[in-house]
N, C-alpha and C positions, 0 to 999 in steps of 0.2 A: 773281449779280454776283461777278466776280473782280477783286480789286485786285492789281496787280503792282508791286513796288518793286525797282528795280535798284540795285546798288552795285558798287564795286570799280574804277571808272574812275580815271583820273589821268594824270599825266605820266610818260612812260617813254622811255628812250633807244632808238634803233634797235637791234634785236637783243634787246631785253628781253622780259619776260613780264608778263602781267597775268591775273588770273582775275576774271571778272565773275560776279555772282550775281543772281538774280531770285527773290524770295520772293513766293509767292502766298497770298492770304488764303483762308479757308474750308477745307473738307475734301474738295473735289472735284478737287483738282489732278491726281490720277492719271487723270482722265477727259479731260483736254485734251492735244492735241498742242501742242508749244511750238516757238518759233522765235526766233532772234536776227536783227534787222535793224540796218542802220546808215545814217546819212545824213551824208555829208561836206559841208563848206562849199560851197555853190553847186551841189550835186549832188542827184540824186534818191535815193529810198529804195532800198536794196539789201538783198536777202535774203541773209544770211550763212550760216545753218545752221538746220536744223530736226531735230526728234526726235519720234518718235511717243509716244503716251501711256504705253506700257509701257517705253520707253527702249531698245528693241532694234533700232531702225531709225533711221539718221541720214543726212543729206545735207549737202553743203557747196558753197558757191560755188567756182568754180575759183580765184578770187583768194586764197582762204584754205586750200584743201585742203593737207593735210600740215603745216599750222602751227597751226590751231585745232582744238579738240576740244569738242564739245557733250556734256553729260551732264545727268542729272537724278537727284534723290533724292526719290522720291515720299513717303517717310516724313517728310521735312523740308519738303515743299512747295516745293522749291527747284530752280531751273534754273541750270546753270553754263555758262560759256564760258571754257575755258582757251586763252589766246592766247600763242603763243610766236613767236620770231623776228619780232617786230613791225617793221613798216616805216612810214615817214612816211605812205604812202598809206593806212594803216589808221586814220589820224586821222579821227574821226567821233563823232557821238553814237550810242550803241548802245542799242537798244530791245529789250525782250522782248515776245513776243506769245503769247497763249493762244487756241487755236481749238478749237471743237467744234461740228459741224454748222453752224448759222447764227450761232452766238455767236462773238464775237471781242473780245479785250481787249488794250490796250496799256499798257505801263509808261510812266513819265515820262521815261526815258532817263538814261544816264550818259555823261559825256564821256570819251573816250580821246584823248590827244594823244601822238603819237610824234615826238619831236624831240630833237636834241642841243643 
């Protein structure tokens, strides 16, 4: 069982930055691939970015490419999402997800609101 707790969300002006964190319980974090998803009001779930267990392979949705950076610190059991040049359309609840074979876990989400 893996528990995930996100933090770092909040209200930011367009063009601003935020860094989200996702801390995982236990000592098997480095065995899981990780991802960030988001869900905007009235819309479906969107996969934002993912990273492999070693942290040396990443991918991004076209909507965030060049603005967001995913990373992980396996020694700290923590996943990050650095978000720069934020736009109003980035407003959403952001979730982290851990996957390994048939196992999958979600965090509770953190709200990001981009507004002037």
